[in-house]
N, C-alpha and C positions, 0 to 999 in steps of 0.2 A: 185630450185626457179625459173630458167628460163622456164622450162616446165609448172610451174603453172602460171607464169606470163603471158605465151603465150595463156593459155587456158582462163584467165580473159579477155585478149585482144580479144579473139575470141568473147566470149559471150558479149563483150561491142559492137563490130562491129556488130554481128547479131541483137542486140537490136536497135541500129542506123538503120541499113537496114530495119528491120520491120517498125520500126516508119517513115522512109523516104518513104516507099511505100505506107503508109496510107496518110501521108502529100501531096505526089505528086498526089494521086488519087484524092484530093480534090482541090488542087491549088487554095486555097482561097486568096483573096487579099483584101486589104482595101485602101480607097483613102485618102491621108494625105493632109488636105488643105493647111497646112502652105507652103510646097513647091510644091504643085500641083502635087505628084507623087503617083504612085501605089506601094505598099508595102505587102509582104506576111505576113499573120497572124502568120503562124506557121514556126519556123525554127528547125533544130535538128543538133546535132554535137557530135563530139569526140575530147577529149582532153587527153593529157600526159603531165606529168611535175614532178617537184622536190618539196620536202616539208623539212622544218626545223622546228623541235619542239623547243619551248622556254618555258622552265620551271620556273614558276614563284614562286613556293615555294616547298621546298624539305626538308625532314627529315627522319633519319633512326632511328628505335627504335628496340632494341633487349630484349626481356624479360621485357619490360617497361622501360627500362633504354635507354635514348639517346646516340646515337654513336656520335663518334668524327671524325673529319676530312673528313666529307662527301661532295661529289662534284658530279655534275651531267653535263657530257659531250654529247651534242646533235649532232646527225650526219645527213646527208642528206639521205631522203628517196624518195620513188617514188609515183605517182598517176596515176590512170587511171580513165577517167571520160567521162560518156556519159549522154546527157542531151538533153532536148527539150524546146523550147522556143515558148512562146504565146505573140505577139506584139499588144498593144493596143495605138495606135499613138506614143508618146514618151515613154511610159511607157512599161515595158514587166515583165513577170513571167517565171521563169525558173527552173523547177523541174530537180533534178540530182540524178544520181547513181553512186557511187564512190568507188573504191578500193584502199586502201593506205597503204603502207609498211613504218613504222615508226623505225628509229633506234636511240638508245641511250645506253650511258655507264654510269654506277654509281660505285663509290667507297665509302669506308668508313672504319674506324678502331673500334675495339672492345676494350674498356677500359679493362686494365689488370686484375683489380679486379673481372671480370665477369670470370667464370669458362665455357670456351667452346673452341671448336677447330675452331671456325670461324676466330678469328683474323683479320688481314687486309685482305681486298678482294676487287675484281673489278668484275662486271657483265656487260654483253653486253647483251641489250634486242632489240630483233626485234619482232615487233608486225604488224600482219596483221588484217586490219579493214575494215568493209564494212559501207559506209556512206550513208545517205539520205539527200539531201539539197533541200530547198525550198526558192528560191530567188525572191525578188521583186526588180525591177531596173527602172533607168530612162536614156534615152540617152541624154546626155549633148550635143553631137554633132550628128548629123543625116544628113549626107550629100552625097548622091550617094552611092558608095561602102565604104564610112569610117563611122565606128560607134565608139563613145566614150561613154561608160555608166557606172554609178556607180549603185550599188546594195547592198542590205543587207537581212539577212533571218536566220532563225534557221538551224542548223546542227545536225543531230541524228547519233551518232557513236556507232559501235558494234565491240569490239575486238572479233575475233573467234580464234585467233591462235597467242600465244606468246611464243617465244623461249628465255631462259634464258640460257647463258653460262658463266661459271667463266673463266675470262680471264687468271688468274693464275693457273688455274686447281686444286684448293684445293677441289672443289666439283664438280660432274659430272653434265653436262647441263641437262635441262629437259624443258618439253613443256606444257603449260598451255593452254587447250582447252575450258576451262569454259569462257561462254559468259559474257563480261563486257560492261555496257553501259556508255554512257555520252552525254551531250547535250552541244553544243557550238552555240554561236552568231558570223555569218560570215559577213564580208564586204569587198568590194574590187571594183576593176575597171576592165573592160574588153575593149579591142580594137578589132575591126574587120575591116580587109581590105580586100575587096571583098569577099573571102572565107575564109582567114587566121585569125584565132582567137588568141589573147593573153589575158591571164588572170592573175591578181595577187591579192591574197585575203589574209585577216588575221583572224583566227578563236581564239575567247576567250573561254575558257573552264568555264563552269558555275558550274560545279561539281568536286570534287577531284578525282583524278585518282589514288588512293591509291593501294598498292600491298601489300597482305597478303599472305606470303608462306604457312601458314597452310591450305589455302583453295586448294591447289594444290597436286593432288595425287601422283605426281613424286617427290616431294619436300623431302629433306632429314631430318632427326629427328632434326638436329641443326638448318635448316633453318627455322622450323617451328615456332620458336620463333622470327622471323625476319619479321619486317613489315616497308614498305616505304609509307610516306606520301607525296603526291605531287600533284600539279594542273599545267596544262600545256597549253599554246596556240600554235598555229600552224601557221606559214608563208609559203605560197605555190605559186609557179608560175607555170604556163601549158600553152601550145601552142597546136593547133589543127585546125580543119576545121569546119566551120558552113555552111549548105545547106538551 
């Protein structure tokens, strides 16, 4: 995992470096009439941070029968984000490329009348996702090296590697490499002091993030009858640099 995270950080740094060379070559500025200052039209940056999923709806079903004692525990994950900002007076547009690691635990009990060896179990889920965000924002405060901005925009997410591990070791762990897509609405605030960038945002999922074990090649015969229905939002905090 550390090696893979290192590769992702390296690609993000390369992306920012190439973008920065292009921007620096242009060195485009615009004149802000309100404060009579010169500002760059283009900025670029890199952020790393933490995320916390918030499941708003969850249910587990086995062979069309709702399961009991279900619970969902969200854990802290990680983000790496490379972005490019276009400034138009107090407004800005910010396309982003983002790698995200999400962590969650789910547990449930199977009713005694069902004939299965699943019984009560608990899964640990670790999902790696690639995200594309297109944000539009407004700088509420724009005074010298200090910027306070608010933004909103769509986020497109693709799960490309999800690991399922049975915490009680009743079933062997397996990985789902099928691509899963979702659409979110993102809103948040950014604070920039000189080149240091702080960002906090909340993403609201528009589509269900259901899990159907019968779609996974490594899933066991028992788990193929299991499906998890959920919708989730994500809170994240990140810090980095903007040039």
